VMD Tcl script that draws the C-alpha trace (Angstrom):
set ca {
  {14.27 -19.20 7.04}
  {14.39 -21.60 9.71}
  {14.77 -19.10 12.18}
  {11.98 -17.27 10.78}
  {9.60 -20.06 11.00}
  {10.23 -20.93 14.40}
  {10.15 -17.26 15.72}
  {7.26 -16.42 13.72}
  {5.06 -19.61 13.37}
  {6.00 -21.92 16.17}
  {6.53 -19.47 18.84}
  {4.73 -16.01 17.67}
  {4.58 -14.53 21.27}
  {8.44 -14.55 21.86}
  {8.87 -13.07 18.14}
  {5.94 -10.57 19.00}
  {7.94 -9.24 22.25}
  {11.17 -9.06 20.90}
  {10.29 -7.28 17.72}
  {7.86 -4.81 19.45}
  {10.67 -3.88 21.80}
  {12.79 -3.13 18.40}
  {10.24 -1.43 16.90}
  {9.29 0.82 19.72}
  {13.21 1.65 19.98}
  {13.25 2.56 15.98}
  {10.29 4.71 16.35}
  {11.65 6.64 19.37}
  {15.05 7.18 17.95}
  {14.38 7.31 14.17}
  {11.04 9.15 14.17}
  {12.33 12.53 12.90}
  {14.29 10.43 10.25}
  {11.26 8.75 8.89}
  {9.23 12.14 8.63}
  {12.12 13.76 7.01}
  {12.87 11.10 4.67}
  {9.09 10.61 3.67}
  {8.90 14.46 2.82}
  {12.09 14.27 0.58}
  {10.37 11.36 -1.25}
  {7.56 13.54 -1.92}
  {9.25 16.67 -2.64}
  {11.47 14.73 -5.40}
  {8.06 13.30 -6.92}
  {6.83 16.57 -7.32}
  {9.85 18.27 -8.53}
  {10.09 15.53 -11.28}
  {6.63 16.66 -12.64}
  {8.02 20.04 -13.28}
  {11.36 19.18 -14.08}
  {13.34 18.77 -17.33}
  {13.18 14.87 -16.61}
  {9.46 15.00 -16.89}
  {9.01 14.23 -20.68}
  {11.22 11.32 -20.32}
  {9.41 7.86 -21.29}
  {9.68 4.97 -19.41}
  {10.46 2.94 -22.21}
  {11.88 3.71 -25.65}
  {10.68 6.58 -27.51}
  {8.33 4.69 -29.78}
  {6.85 2.50 -26.63}
  {2.92 3.35 -25.94}
  {1.39 2.25 -22.70}
  {0.17 -1.16 -22.47}
  {-2.92 -0.36 -20.55}
  {-5.47 2.43 -20.95}
  {-5.51 5.03 -17.90}
  {-8.84 3.55 -16.23}
  {-7.36 0.15 -16.24}
  {-3.79 1.30 -15.10}
  {-5.58 3.53 -12.26}
  {-7.65 0.22 -11.23}
  {-4.60 -1.75 -11.06}
  {-2.51 1.06 -9.16}
  {-5.37 1.18 -6.41}
  {-5.88 -2.73 -6.10}
  {-2.31 -3.42 -5.60}
  {-1.37 -0.20 -3.29}
  {-4.37 -0.02 -1.00}
  {-7.05 -2.41 -1.96}
  {-8.27 -4.52 0.73}
  {-6.62 -2.35 3.67}
  {-9.37 0.20 2.99}
  {-12.17 -1.82 3.78}
  {-10.90 -2.68 6.88}
  {-9.70 0.81 8.16}
  {-12.33 3.31 6.40}
  {-14.84 2.56 9.45}
  {-12.54 1.42 12.10}
  {-9.77 3.99 12.08}
  {-11.99 7.11 12.03}
  {-13.91 5.87 14.90}
  {-10.62 5.11 17.11}
  {-9.33 8.41 16.25}
  {-12.51 10.13 17.39}
  {-13.34 8.35 20.49}
  {-10.67 6.11 21.67}
  {-7.08 7.03 20.48}
  {-7.16 10.66 19.59}
  {-4.54 12.69 18.00}
  {-4.61 15.35 20.70}
  {-8.16 16.43 21.32}
  {-10.70 15.28 23.77}
  {-12.18 11.96 22.88}
  {-15.63 12.25 21.58}
  {-15.07 15.91 21.26}
  {-16.10 17.89 17.97}
  {-12.55 18.68 17.48}
  {-11.58 14.99 17.91}
  {-14.18 14.22 15.41}
  {-12.65 16.58 12.82}
  {-9.15 15.38 13.60}
  {-10.11 11.70 13.19}
  {-11.09 12.14 9.41}
  {-8.32 14.54 8.80}
  {-5.56 12.16 10.10}
  {-7.30 9.35 8.13}
  {-6.97 11.17 5.06}
  {-3.27 11.83 5.90}
  {-2.03 8.54 6.87}
  {-4.05 6.45 3.84}
  {-5.20 8.70 1.47}
  {-2.66 11.27 1.31}
  {0.05 11.47 -0.99}
  {2.89 10.68 1.23}
  {2.39 6.92 0.80}
  {1.85 7.20 -2.86}
  {5.21 9.32 -3.01}
  {7.03 6.10 -1.36}
  {5.55 3.72 -3.85}
  {6.15 6.16 -6.85}
  {9.81 6.52 -6.03}
  {10.45 2.75 -6.10}
  {8.24 2.21 -9.28}
  {9.66 5.25 -11.01}
  {13.49 3.87 -10.63}
  {12.49 0.22 -11.43}
  {10.41 1.19 -14.50}
  {13.13 3.51 -15.79}
  {15.84 1.11 -15.74}
  {13.67 -2.08 -16.80}
  {12.03 -0.30 -19.99}
  {14.36 2.36 -20.66}
  {17.85 0.78 -20.02}
  {16.95 -2.75 -20.50}
  {18.00 -3.56 -16.75}
  {16.75 -6.64 -15.05}
  {13.81 -5.75 -13.23}
  {15.39 -5.96 -9.89}
  {15.96 -3.79 -6.93}
  {19.60 -3.92 -7.28}
  {19.83 -3.56 -10.99}
  {18.51 -0.09 -10.27}
  {21.75 0.73 -8.14}
  {24.20 -0.03 -10.61}
  {25.08 3.54 -11.59}
  {26.29 4.35 -7.97}
  {27.23 1.27 -6.43}
  {28.81 -0.71 -9.19}
  {27.86 -3.76 -11.52}
  {30.19 -5.98 -9.60}
  {28.72 -5.27 -6.24}
  {25.27 -5.53 -7.41}
  {25.83 -9.04 -9.01}
  {27.61 -9.95 -5.81}
  {26.52 -10.78 -2.21}
  {25.22 -6.88 -1.45}
  {22.81 -7.08 -4.37}
  {21.46 -10.62 -3.37}
  {21.06 -9.20 0.20}
  {18.92 -6.39 -1.26}
  {16.64 -8.33 -3.62}
  {16.20 -11.13 -0.80}
  {14.89 -8.33 1.30}
  {12.86 -7.39 -1.47}
  {11.44 -11.10 -1.48}
  {11.21 -11.21 2.39}
  {8.69 -7.94 2.43}
  {6.50 -9.11 -0.23}
  {6.11 -12.87 1.21}
  {5.50 -11.64 4.82}
  {3.40 -8.55 3.94}
  {1.08 -10.26 1.51}
  {0.59 -13.36 3.69}
  {0.00 -11.37 6.74}
  {-2.73 -9.43 4.30}
  {-4.10 -12.72 3.24}
  {-4.42 -13.66 6.88}
  {-6.25 -10.43 7.51}
  {-8.55 -10.72 4.69}
  {-9.58 -14.33 5.58}
  {-10.43 -13.16 8.95}
  {-12.60 -10.30 7.72}
  {-14.21 -12.76 5.13}
  {-15.12 -14.99 7.83}
  {-15.98 -12.18 10.05}
  {-18.49 -10.85 7.39}
  {-20.19 -14.39 6.63}
  {-20.47 -14.84 10.19}
  {-22.14 -11.78 10.92}
  {-24.51 -12.17 7.81}
  {-25.18 -15.62 7.53}
  {-24.03 -17.39 11.07}
  {-21.12 -19.27 10.03}
  {-18.89 -20.38 12.42}
  {-16.97 -17.19 13.82}
  {-12.85 -16.93 13.41}
  {-12.45 -20.44 13.34}
  {-9.26 -21.94 11.95}
  {-10.93 -24.57 9.60}
  {-13.35 -21.89 7.97}
  {-10.42 -19.67 7.46}
  {-8.32 -22.50 5.85}
  {-11.54 -23.13 3.93}
  {-11.52 -19.30 2.68}
  {-7.91 -19.46 1.97}
  {-8.03 -22.62 -0.18}
  {-10.93 -21.32 -2.11}
  {-9.15 -17.78 -2.91}
  {-5.89 -19.60 -3.45}
  {-7.32 -21.81 -6.35}
  {-9.12 -18.29 -7.76}
  {-5.67 -16.25 -7.71}
  {-4.02 -19.13 -9.05}
  {-6.13 -19.05 -12.03}
  {-5.88 -15.23 -12.56}
  {-2.10 -15.56 -12.24}
  {-2.09 -18.21 -14.92}
  {-4.10 -15.90 -17.20}
  {-1.47 -13.03 -16.90}
  {-1.58 -9.24 -16.14}
  {-3.34 -8.39 -19.40}
  {-6.48 -10.70 -18.23}
  {-6.61 -11.71 -14.88}
  {-5.41 -8.61 -12.76}
  {-6.73 -6.14 -15.02}
  {-10.15 -7.43 -15.47}
  {-10.30 -8.28 -11.71}
  {-9.17 -4.87 -10.91}
  {-11.72 -2.99 -13.21}
  {-14.62 -5.19 -12.09}
  {-13.74 -4.49 -8.41}
  {-13.33 -0.76 -8.89}
  {-16.78 -0.72 -10.52}
  {-18.52 -2.71 -7.49}
  {-16.45 -0.67 -5.06}
  {-17.85 2.78 -6.34}
  {-21.30 1.11 -6.52}
  {-21.19 0.24 -2.82}
  {-19.81 3.82 -2.29}
  {-22.65 5.44 -4.18}
  {-25.12 3.14 -2.43}
  {-23.77 4.20 1.01}
  {-23.70 7.70 -0.02}
  {-27.17 7.71 -1.03}
  {-28.92 6.07 2.17}
  {-26.15 7.47 4.57}
  {-25.99 10.71 6.22}
  {-25.41 12.12 2.58}
  {-25.20 16.15 3.67}
  {-23.12 15.14 6.77}
  {-20.70 13.43 4.29}
  {-20.30 16.15 2.04}
  {-19.76 18.80 4.59}
  {-17.21 16.74 6.71}
  {-15.40 16.07 2.92}
  {-15.20 19.42 2.18}
  {-14.06 20.47 5.77}
  {-11.73 17.82 6.42}
  {-9.93 18.27 3.04}
  {-9.50 21.86 3.56}
  {-8.03 21.06 7.26}
  {-5.79 18.43 4.99}
  {-4.15 21.13 2.83}
  {-4.14 23.88 5.51}
  {-2.46 21.40 8.14}
  {-0.11 19.69 5.66}
  {3.35 20.30 6.57}
  {2.01 20.84 10.37}
  {0.92 16.90 10.17}
  {3.93 15.84 8.03}
  {6.75 17.23 10.43}
  {4.61 16.80 13.58}
  {6.68 14.72 16.30}
  {5.89 16.34 19.81}
  {9.38 16.62 21.45}
  {7.65 18.24 24.44}
  {4.63 16.10 24.88}
  {4.91 12.27 25.96}
  {1.39 11.43 25.26}
  {1.22 13.05 21.73}
  {4.82 11.76 21.00}
  {3.48 8.22 21.97}
  {0.35 8.55 19.63}
  {2.57 9.84 16.45}
  {5.05 6.70 17.03}
  {2.23 4.17 17.14}
  {0.38 5.81 14.06}
  {2.32 8.45 11.86}
  {5.42 6.47 12.27}
  {3.92 3.13 12.16}
  {2.38 3.94 8.84}
  {5.54 5.81 7.22}
  {7.53 2.78 7.80}
  {4.74 0.46 6.88}
  {4.55 1.98 3.45}
  {8.04 1.75 3.12}
  {8.05 -1.80 3.99}
  {5.33 -2.55 1.22}
  {7.29 -0.41 -1.46}
  {9.33 -3.33 -2.99}
  {5.96 -5.20 -3.64}
  {3.83 -2.45 -4.84}
  {6.69 -0.57 -6.44}
  {7.59 -3.50 -8.70}
  {3.91 -4.27 -9.74}
  {3.39 -0.45 -10.57}
  {6.78 -0.57 -12.45}
  {5.40 -3.38 -14.47}
  {2.14 -1.72 -15.33}
  {3.59 1.40 -16.25}
  {5.79 0.91 -19.60}
  {5.28 3.66 -22.02}
  {4.19 6.30 -19.79}
  {6.17 9.63 -19.54}
  {7.60 10.42 -16.06}
  {5.39 13.45 -15.75}
  {1.99 11.65 -16.60}
  {3.46 8.53 -14.16}
  {3.98 10.87 -11.07}
  {0.71 12.73 -11.80}
  {-1.08 9.44 -12.11}
  {0.51 7.72 -9.11}
  {0.31 10.54 -6.62}
  {-2.98 12.01 -7.12}
  {-5.77 10.01 -8.49}
  {-5.40 7.10 -5.92}
  {-5.12 9.65 -2.93}
  {-8.48 11.33 -4.36}
  {-9.93 7.94 -4.38}
  {-8.92 7.08 -0.93}
  {-10.21 10.41 0.33}
  {-13.70 9.71 -0.92}
  {-13.82 6.33 0.37}
  {-12.66 7.66 3.78}
  {-15.20 10.19 3.84}
  {-18.19 8.18 2.53}
  {-17.35 5.03 4.99}
  {-15.55 7.42 7.74}
  {-18.40 9.82 8.19}
  {-21.21 6.86 8.09}
  {-19.31 5.19 11.01}
  {-19.02 8.46 13.13}
  {-22.46 9.42 12.59}
  {-23.51 6.02 14.02}
  {-20.98 6.42 16.93}
  {-22.22 10.02 17.63}
  {-26.09 8.70 17.68}
  {-25.27 6.69 20.83}
  {-24.21 3.45 19.25}
  {-20.94 2.12 20.82}
  {-19.00 0.65 17.58}
  {-15.77 -0.19 19.49}
  {-17.03 -2.39 22.36}
  {-20.03 -3.98 20.36}
  {-18.04 -5.04 17.18}
  {-14.29 -6.56 16.23}
  {-12.25 -5.12 13.61}
  {-13.25 -7.72 11.24}
  {-16.89 -6.88 11.57}
  {-16.77 -3.20 12.13}
  {-17.69 -2.34 8.62}
  {-20.49 -4.87 8.28}
  {-21.75 -3.54 11.72}
  {-21.67 0.07 9.97}
  {-23.68 -1.16 6.99}
  {-26.38 -2.74 8.94}
  {-27.41 0.39 10.58}
  {-28.38 1.89 7.30}
  {-31.10 0.80 4.71}
  {-29.93 -1.73 2.08}
  {-27.35 -2.99 5.02}
  {-27.69 -6.68 3.78}
  {-27.36 -5.78 0.36}
  {-24.17 -3.61 0.95}
  {-22.72 -6.11 3.35}
  {-22.89 -8.83 0.77}
  {-21.49 -6.60 -2.13}
  {-18.60 -5.71 0.76}
  {-17.71 -9.53 0.96}
  {-17.46 -9.64 -2.87}
  {-15.24 -6.53 -3.05}
  {-12.80 -7.88 -0.23}
  {-12.68 -11.16 -1.83}
  {-11.65 -9.65 -5.21}
  {-9.14 -7.53 -3.49}
  {-7.69 -10.41 -1.67}
  {-7.49 -12.16 -5.14}
  {-5.78 -9.27 -6.70}
  {-3.18 -8.49 -4.10}
  {-2.08 -12.28 -3.86}
  {-2.16 -12.36 -7.81}
  {-0.03 -9.18 -7.99}
  {2.25 -10.54 -5.05}
  {2.95 -13.78 -7.14}
  {3.80 -11.83 -10.23}
  {6.22 -9.89 -8.17}
  {7.79 -12.73 -6.71}
  {8.08 -14.56 -9.82}
  {10.06 -11.56 -11.31}
  {12.42 -11.32 -8.58}
  {13.04 -15.31 -8.64}
  {13.65 -15.08 -12.48}
  {16.42 -12.35 -12.45}
  {13.82 -9.60 -13.03}
  {11.91 -11.34 -16.18}
  {8.59 -9.16 -16.69}
  {6.92 -12.35 -18.04}
  {7.79 -15.05 -15.07}
  {6.78 -18.46 -15.96}
  {3.36 -19.33 -14.68}
  {4.63 -22.58 -12.66}
  {6.91 -19.84 -10.76}
  {4.06 -18.01 -9.92}
  {2.07 -20.64 -9.02}
  {4.85 -22.03 -6.73}
  {4.80 -18.71 -4.86}
  {1.34 -18.15 -4.66}
  {-0.21 -21.46 -4.28}
  {2.51 -22.95 -1.98}
  {4.64 -20.48 -0.34}
  {2.26 -17.63 0.51}
  {-1.02 -19.39 1.10}
  {1.09 -21.99 3.43}
  {2.37 -19.23 5.23}
  {-0.94 -17.37 5.42}
  {-2.46 -20.43 6.92}
  {0.25 -21.08 9.40}
  {0.03 -17.51 10.60}
  {-3.86 -17.53 10.95}
  {-3.43 -21.36 12.82}
  {-0.71 -19.84 15.33}
  {-1.55 -16.22 15.42}
  {1.96 -14.78 14.55}
  {0.60 -11.96 12.44}
  {1.85 -9.13 14.75}
  {5.42 -10.31 14.99}
  {5.87 -10.64 11.34}
  {4.37 -7.36 10.74}
  {6.98 -5.88 13.40}
  {9.76 -7.73 11.22}
  {8.56 -5.51 8.38}
  {8.62 -2.27 10.06}
  {12.29 -3.43 11.15}
  {12.96 -4.17 7.59}
  {11.60 -0.88 6.55}
  {14.72 1.04 8.22}
  {17.63 -0.27 5.79}
  {15.11 -0.34 3.01}
  {14.69 3.38 3.41}
  {18.30 4.03 2.84}
  {18.23 1.70 -0.19}
  {15.39 3.96 -1.49}
  {17.52 7.23 -1.02}
  {20.15 5.30 -3.00}
  {17.51 4.59 -5.94}
  {16.60 8.16 -6.09}
  {20.42 9.01 -6.45}
  {20.92 6.50 -9.33}
  {17.94 7.50 -11.25}
  {18.99 11.08 -11.13}
  {22.47 10.54 -12.33}
  {21.26 8.46 -15.31}
  {18.26 10.79 -16.19}
  {20.62 13.84 -15.89}
  {23.09 12.33 -18.22}
  {20.62 11.27 -20.50}
  {19.16 14.91 -20.71}
  {22.55 16.48 -21.15}
  {23.38 13.96 -23.76}
  {20.48 15.10 -25.83}
  {21.17 18.76 -25.44}
  {25.03 18.26 -26.84}
  {24.05 17.87 -30.58}
  {21.75 20.80 -30.52}
  {24.70 22.91 -28.76}
  {27.10 21.81 -31.31}
  {24.65 22.65 -34.29}
  {24.10 26.19 -32.87}
  {27.82 26.93 -32.70}
  {28.26 25.97 -36.25}
  {25.51 27.94 -37.66}
  {27.03 30.80 -35.35}
}
mol new
graphics top color blue
foreach p $ca { graphics top sphere $p radius 0.5 }
foreach p [lrange $ca 0 end-1] q [lrange $ca 1 end] { graphics top cylinder $p $q radius 0.2 }
display resetview
């Protein structure tokens, strides 16, 4: 940890340069591996929906879901994407259309179409949710059906053995999950405080991007998410997630009404069709004969696939925790398709509204920073100030629910997988570890280097995920075959 603190905090430039070189090498050498692996995860998730395992319950036979469908979907979305969408629903389509295009001429009609299509693919598509689903399924199955600890290592016992998973190898796997959660969420908190600061500065002329202002935002948010964590999932995260989904859809409807409504509907329809038509082409596209195209894929598609894998321990554990009592079929349908559809709708409304402004001659890329792009877009439409203020509230609540979810996951990982870790443990992780690390990252500017470390960690964790699938399949197959045997015997006797 000392090395991490020194490299990532005291000397962020050195860490950034070193890790950037490693991530570039991984993208170039293992790009094909990421594309194939993610598609295998997705294929496995879809197979489970229609397989003989679909009716297996993530819990005991008499268990019922802890949360209704609306609360479950709200918490899925808040933990899985949440705040990132507010950053990228405007900035990414603009970048893909006018700056770093997937293949067409920047600013052309084809580039604008591809911009939204690849935004759907990277963010809203079912690939990312398949990554989360694989980890969450395995954890929920072993925890609630077989009473194993809620740890990544516990899911690998059937193929690697109890002794190895309780020894050094198991500890390394669980520490990797803790590292990914702490660094990922601390980086997100740093981003979130910067965006809230940018929004407040844009609207109310508060000091822009100053450490003291961002530290104040972090401090207030820390107090709020500690209060939420103290109240538990059934109250804090659940209520905040429901409130935020309501506010998010209100914001969506307002922009849809005052923005280029017909253009949004036409682009959504066209892009959704393009996403389906080009699904396999995008999924396996690696451009081996086009250096410029390959560089774009490395910087975007391969980066995102590694990013979702690096976030899988945190998001997967949280999704597992809130999914007790659901069948595998219900779980996979809910995790794969509902959040993806919500992401599509958000990108269509916000992304097309942003593209429309850029097409009308206003240079959003040059005039606005990443933190203020969304606010800049909203200000060019009626009710812009109202929508911007609502956006700050939505970001703040996503900020709190992400941190709250992370403290819960870290509490589980540091108490041998307990599904109800003590509030004191959650407060230590959330109030001290993550917030302090986020403050240090903001001060020294070490976000990029730590993000690169997450991408590097994604490579070995992808192997762990493959082993999790194998372990789950082995146990589920034995369970199904065991259930069939008594029926077969009965049939033979009657014969």
